[in-house]
Each structure stands twice: as structure tokens, then as C-alpha cells.
N, C-alpha and C positions, 0 to 999 in steps of 0.2 A: 456536505456543504459546510465546511468549517467557517466559523465566525471568530475573528481574533479581536479581543478587547485590548486596545493599546492607545498610546498617544501618537497621533498620526499626522504627518506633514505631507500635504498634497500640493505640489507646485503646479501653477497654471501658466505663469509667464515670469519674466525676470522680476516684475513688481507685484505680482498677484499670487496669492496662495490661500489655501484653507488649512486651518490647524484645528484638529479635534482633540480636546483635552478633557477626558479621553473620547475615543471614537470606536466604532466597530467596522472592521473590514471583512466583507463576506466574499468567499472564493468558492467557485465550483468548476470542476474539470479544468483546472489550471487558468481560469479566467476570472477577472474582477466582476463580481455581481453588483456590489454596492459599497459605498463608504459613507458613514453618517455619524452624527453625534450620538454618544451613548445615552440611552434613556433606560430607566430601571425595568421597563417591561420588555427590553430587547434581550433575547437569549444570546449567550456567547459560549464558545467551546473551550477557549483558552485565555487565561488572564495574563496579559503581557504588559501591564500598566507600569512596570518598573523600567520599561524601555521606550525608545522613540522608534516608530515604524515609518520608514521612508521608502520611496521607490529605489530599486537597485540602481547602482551607479553605471554610468556609461563613459568609456574612455575612447575619445575620438582620434587619438594619434599616439601610436607607440610602435616600437621595433622589437618584435619577438626575438629577432636574430641578434640583438645586442644585450640580451638579458644577463649574460655572464660577464659583461664588461662595464657594469655599473660602477660608479664611484672612482673612476680613474681621473684624479684631479689634476689641475694645472694646465689646462689646454683650452683654447678657443675652438670654434666649430671646425674650421678646415684642418687644423692640426689634429683634432680629435679623430676626424675621419681617416687621415693618413696614418696616424700612429696606432690606432686601436680598431676602428670599425671595419676597415676593409680586410684586415687580417682575420678578424673573428667571422665575418660573413663568408670568407672563403672556406671555413670549416663546414659550412652548410652544404658543401658538395657531398657530404656524407649523409645519407638518408637516416641512418641510425642516430647520428649526432643531432640532426634536426628534430627527430622524434623525442629524444631525451630532453632537449631544451624546451620543446613545446609542452611537455607534461609538467615540467617545473614552472614554466611561465603561467599556464592556465590555472594551476593550483594556487599560485600566488595571487593572481588577479581575482579569482573567485573568493578566496579567503578574505580579500579586502572589500568584498561586496560588489565587485564589477562583474556583471553578467552579460554586458553588451560591449563590443570593442571593435575598433578598426586598427588593423596592424599590418606592418610591412614584414615580409619574410626576406627572401633574397632573390637573385636572378635564377636560382636553381629550380628547375621544374620538379625534381624529385623531392626537394625540401618543401615546396608548396603542397605537393601531394601528401606528404607525411603530416604536415600541420593540419590539413583537412582531416586526415584519418584520425589523428589524436582528438581534434576538436569534436568530431562527430560522436565520440564516445563519452563526451563530457557535457554537463549542463551549461552551455554557453552559446551565445549568438554573436554574429559579427561578420565583418568583411575581411577576408584574408587575401593579401595582395602579393602578387609577383612583382618584383622590382625590375624596371627596365633601365639599363645603363649601356651606352654604346661609345663612351669616350672618357678619358681622364680618370681612369680607375685601373687597378691591376687586371691583367689579361683574363684571369680566371673568373672575373666578375662582369666581363663585357659580353654583349651579345648583339649581333646586328639587328636593327629594328624589325626587319621583315621576319627574322626568326622569332623574336619576342612576340610579334603580332600573331604568327601561326600557332606558337605554343600556347599563347593566352587563349586563343579560340578553343583549342583542345581542352585546356583546363576548365574553361567556362562551361563547355558542353558536359564535362564529366562531373563537376563539383558544384556548379552554381545552384543555389536554393536547396542545398542538402537539408532535409528535414524541415524545410521552410524556416531555417534559422541561420544557415551558414552560406555566405555568398562570396563568389570569386570577385576580386578587385584587381586593379592595376595601379601601380605606384611609380612615379618618377621622383628620383631624389631631388634634383633641381637641374636647371639648364646647363650647369657646369659639366654634368655627366650625361647629358642628353643632347644629341644633335637636333637640328630643325626637322630632319626626317623622322627621328624617333618621336619627337613631340607631336608631330602631325599624325603619325600612325597611331599613337596612343589616343588622340582625340577621335580618330576614325573608329578605333575599337570601341570606345565608350559610346559613340553614336550608334554603332551597330548593335550593341548588347544592352545598353542602359545601365551598365555597372557603375559603381562608385569609383571616382578617380581621386587618388590621394597624392597630394603635392606638398612640398615645402615652398615657402616664399619669404624672402627678406628676413632671415633669422639673424644674420650678423652683418656688420658693415663690410668686412672683408669679402663675404659671399656676394653682397650686392655689387661691390666694386668689380669683382671678377666676372659676374654676369654682364655688367656694363661693358667690359672689355670685349666680351664675346659677341654682344649684340649692342653696339654703340648707339644705334638710332632709336632704340625703344627703351621705355622704362620696364622694370620687371613685370609689372602687371599688364602693360601693353603687349609684352612678348607673349605671355600666356593667353591673352585675348586673341592675338593674331594667330597663334597656333591652334585655336579652337578648344582650349583646355578649361575654360571657365563656364560653369553652368550650375544649376541647383543640385547637381549630382557631383559636385567638387568640394572636397574638404581641404583647406589650406592650413598647414601648420605654421604657427609663429606670427607672421605678418607684423613684425615690429617696425621695420624701417621703410615705411611707405608714405609717399606724399599724398596730399589731399585729393588730387585728381585720380590717383591710383585707388584710393578708397572708394571714390565715386564709381570707378569701373567695377570693383568688386560688388558694390551694392546693386548695380544694374544687372549684373550677371546672375545674382541669386546664390552665389557661392557662400559656403560656411567657413568660419575661422575656428581653428582649434588652438586655444591659448594653452601654452605649455610652461607654466610659471617655474616649476622646479628646474627644468632643463635650461630655461633662460637665465636663471640665477647661477646655475652650476657652471655654464660656459661664459658667463658675463656678456650675454648677447645684447642686452639693452632692455629698456623699459617698454613693455607692451602698452600701446596707446589706447587704453580701454575707453576713455571718455570720447575720443575722436571716433572710434568705431561705433560706440553706442549712439552717438549723435546722428550717424548716418544710417542707423537701423540695420547694420550688418549682423547677422546672427552669430552668437558666440557659444562655444562649448569648451570643455576642459580635456586636455590630453596629458598623459604621464610622460610621453616621449622617452621611454626606456630606450637606450641606456644612458644618454646624457642626463635624463631624469633619473635620479637614484632610486625612486620608489614609485609604486603603483597606487598606494593608498590615497583615495580621493580626499580624505580628511586632511592629509598633509599637503596635498596640492592646493586645496582651498586656503590653507594657512599661508602658503607661499604667495598665492594670488593676492591675499590681503596685504602682505608686506610690500608688494609692488604697487598695488592699486586698491586702497581701502574702499570696501563696499559692504553692503549688508550681508550677513550670513545667509539669509533666505535667497538672495540673488545668486550667491555662489553655489548654493545647493541646487538651484534651478539649472545652472550651467552644467553641473555634474550629473543631472538626471534628465529632465525633459528636453533641455537645450541640446544635450548630446544625442538623445534619441532622435530628435528632428534632424540633426545634422547627418545622421547615418541612414535616414529614411525609415526609421523605426518609430516615428512619432505617433502612428496609429496603432502601435503594437505594445510599447512599454513607455516608461518615463514618468507616469503618474497613475492615479487610481481611477481613471475614467472607466466606467463600466464597459465591459467587452474587451478591454486590453488584457494581455497576458499578465499573470500574477507574479511578477518579479519584484521582490521587496527584501529589505534588510532590516534587522533589528539592531539598533545601536544603543549602547549603554552610556548615557550622558553623565557628566559629573554634576550638572545642575539640570533638574527637570522642572521647568517653570511654565506658568500660564503664558508667558511671553516667548513666542517661538524663537525669536532672534537670540534671546538669552540662552535657551536650550541649545540651539545650533552653534552658538559661539563657544560654549563649553566643549562641544565636540571638536570644533575646528582647532581650538588653541590648546586643548588638553588631551584630545583624543589620540589614540594609537591603534595599532592593528587589533589589539585585544578589545577595543571598543566595539568592534564588529562581532556581535554575539551569534547571530544566525543569518543565513542567506537562503532565500527561496527563489527557485527558478520554475516558472510555469506552475506555481502553486505548491511545489514540493520542496521540502527542506533539504538542502545539500548536506550530505554527511561527509565530514572531513576525518582523516586525510584522504585526498583523491589519489595520491600516489604513495607507494611504500618508501 
């Protein structure tokens, strides 16, 4: 039953947290037993007071299949897809290639302190299988999604909706809830690449299985205009609502260009938004309407959105978020931890140090270690880098790097 003496940040909501300076975290059999202020009569096993101990990070939107095309500058969203993304995703027809990229991707994510993740693979069933096989051998939890597309993409990436539906059921039966930590998911890129039949079948699949549904919405003006051409009588959000795609098991990436009534629909649906600040800056997609979304009480989390997002490191994502929408460091850390865990349905499993949760946590090396938690977190956000992540623990066990040769 190890007890760790450290400075501990425990997020409870966007506005509420506990900070133990220092505190003691007690872990047993991979679960949190307690977290408390340090008193001189409390025994501890390891002195980590030079670090800040925080819950492990959660990435609620990313594309494993785009890991090798990061940092391709000079394009907006639709150009990015046609010039880089579709060509790279076609390579995932090779099971071996998918496995190689998966190993690199998970090593990078875990070394950045991310232990829970929601990710897109591609349309290829063999690629989804291989990503599950790789992930099952590594200390990570998450939702691994097969992508459904049935129009407006290269032929090798298209699949009839009924075929996607049948193969998704097979993948679900084989892989869902692997080791109670890996879950099969379905992802639609956006209505430009999905017909009405495809969207309705995806909603049917989710209703039948209870899986997480991963979607993009209103990332760029050009995208919104193109969706309007295809569905002229509905707003983007009304379309998703009409297709049955919105629920508390839906995570929507971006949500930049939405009218007030559309935000009202999202609020009533219970859906979650994944804010992807690095990708939004990289593709010049627009400013995330943080204040409007917070006013309506729509839950927010953080996503790296690899590969338009150039990096997975949550410290860098929070820095980008601040540049777009200044907010408190503790609030941003909430979005990267407990906020993300709730979005992925892991809120009762990880995200903070509530007793009984699994012991996923990260030791960070701040440039300034202060009694004021926002001062400490700010130093990590604005000066932190990958080397600031000193140790990562999954289910109470320290991850030993490198994970791949």
C-alpha cells in the first residue's frame, strides 16, 4: 500500500479543486485509497515533494491514423484532407503499417502523460483490429473508433453504410471492453463524407450497443458552407439531431461556428465538446466560443486532434487554449483531466483522486512550485515541455519507458 508524499492537485469541477501542499496519496491494488494533507504523524513511502502530482491526462479527440502527417503547414481543413489525410489513411489498408503507427502513437501519448484517449483509426477493419491488439499490450485505456465514410472520399476509403454497420458489430463483439479499459467506438468524419443513410445507421448502431460516438462539427467556415449545400434546410446541429446522433454518449470535436440555437440543441442533448486549440490554430479554423459554451453549461474537454494538431502534449494544448481564450490554469487542467474523463464515460474511473478510482497519475516538474496552485500550474503551461512529465502511473504502476525499441 504505497503512500506518496507530494504536492497534489485534485480537480473537482472547472471552478473547484483541492490543492495539498504537500499531501499524501495512498494507493492499493491500483486504486486510490485516500488523498489528504500531510501531517507529521502520517507515514509515507516515497518523497516526491519536488514535483506536482496530478491526475493523468485525457485526450478526447485525436486521429492515430494521422500521426505521421503532423506539421504539414499552409492549408485549411478541406485542403488538408484532400492533400494529406486521405492519402495517409489509405496506407492503413496494411495491417503491419497500422500496427507500427499505433506503437509510435501510444508511446508518444503515454510519455506525455495521457493514459485515456478517444481516437479515430480508419475505415479498414484490419487496422482497427491491429490498433486494439497493440493497445491491449500497453498501459492505456480508451475508445478506438472505426471510421464510417460512404461518399466524397477516395474509393479505397469508402464503404457502404450497411457494410460498416455489419463490420462494426463484429468488431464490437470481439473487442469491446477489452480488459475493462479498451472500447470499440464509431466515428463519422462529418456529413460531407456521410450520407443520410450512413448517419442514421451509425445512430442505430450506437443505440444498439451504447458505444461512444465520435463526430466533428463546425470546424471551419468552408466545411459549414459545404454541409449547408448538402442539407440546405437544416443547421449543422439540427442535422445531427435529426439523424439521431446527439446524446450523452456523443463527443463533438471543434464546435467553433455554431449559432446560439445550435448550442441550445447541444445542451439539451447532453453531448460533450472536445476543444482542439492546437489544430484550430494550425488550420486557422476560427476562435472557439468558450464563453458562449460555458454560459450554456455544455461540458468541455481537450483534444490534441493529431495530425492537424502538431502535438499530443496536454501542457502545450493548454498553452494554445489560453492564447485563444484566456482562462485560469486550474480550469484548463480540469478540462485535460476530469472534464475529459467525464466526456469519455470514465468519470467514475479516473480524472481525479476520489477514493475507489483507478490510480492514473502523473508527476510534473514545475519551474515554479508555489503555495498558489495557479502559479504552479501556470509555470507548467507556459514553460513546460515533454521533459516536464517526469513519471506516469497507470492503475498504480509506474510506466517504464521506452515502450518500443
